[in-house]
N, C-alpha and C positions, 0 to 999 in steps of 0.2 A: 623235722628240723625245727629247732627253736629259732628265736628272733636273731640270734647270733650266727646262724647257720650251722651250728653243731647238731649232731643227732639228738633227737629227744630221748629221754631216758624214762623208764618205767616209774611210776610214782605209785604210792599206797594211798588208798582213799577209804574213808568211812562214810556210808550213805545211810541216814536214819530216816525210816518210813513209819507213818502212823498206821497201825494194823500189823497183824501176823500173816507172814507168807506161808502157805501150805508147803510141806517138805518137796512136793513134786516140782516146784519152781527152781530148786537148787540148780538143776542142770541148765537152765536158762541164763543163770548168772555165773557161768563157768569161771573158775578160779577165784571166786568171792566166798568167803565164810559167811554164812547166815546165822545170825543169833537172834533168837526170840527173847525180848526182854519181858520181865514181870509186869511192866506197865502197859504192855500191849503193843509196844513198838517192835520194829524188826530193824536190826543193824546189819548191813552188808559191808564187809571189810575185805580189802585185798588189793593186789597189784592191778593196775590199769596201764596198758602199754603206752597210750598217748591221748591226746585230746579227742581225736575221732573216736576211740574206744570209749572215752568217758561219755561223749554225747551219745553213743550208741546205748550205754547202760541208762542214761537218763531218759531216753526214748522208751526203754523197756519199763522203766519205773512209771512213766506216763501211762503206757498202755495197760498196766495193771489197775490203774485207777487209785493206787495208795497214795496218800498225801505225802509229799517230801518234806521232812522237818528240817534236815540239815545235810550239807555235803562238806566234808572236811578233808583237806589234803594232809596227810600225816607226814611229818618229817621222817626220814629214814632212821629206823631203830626206835621209833616211839609209836 
């Protein structure tokens, strides 16, 4: 539920990390696309069900030990 009492809706996020994730980690970030950038960064992008799921993703990022560069909530369709 959001602050107005309406059901929360899924939002798309882009999470940028410093360093490359090995392909074996893809299943750990279910539903997220993993793109390895030429500059050495990794971008995770995709739908996140709610704030609790977002916090779960951020805990996984922390547990990997890769520095978090940015977290962006993408507008629908962008």
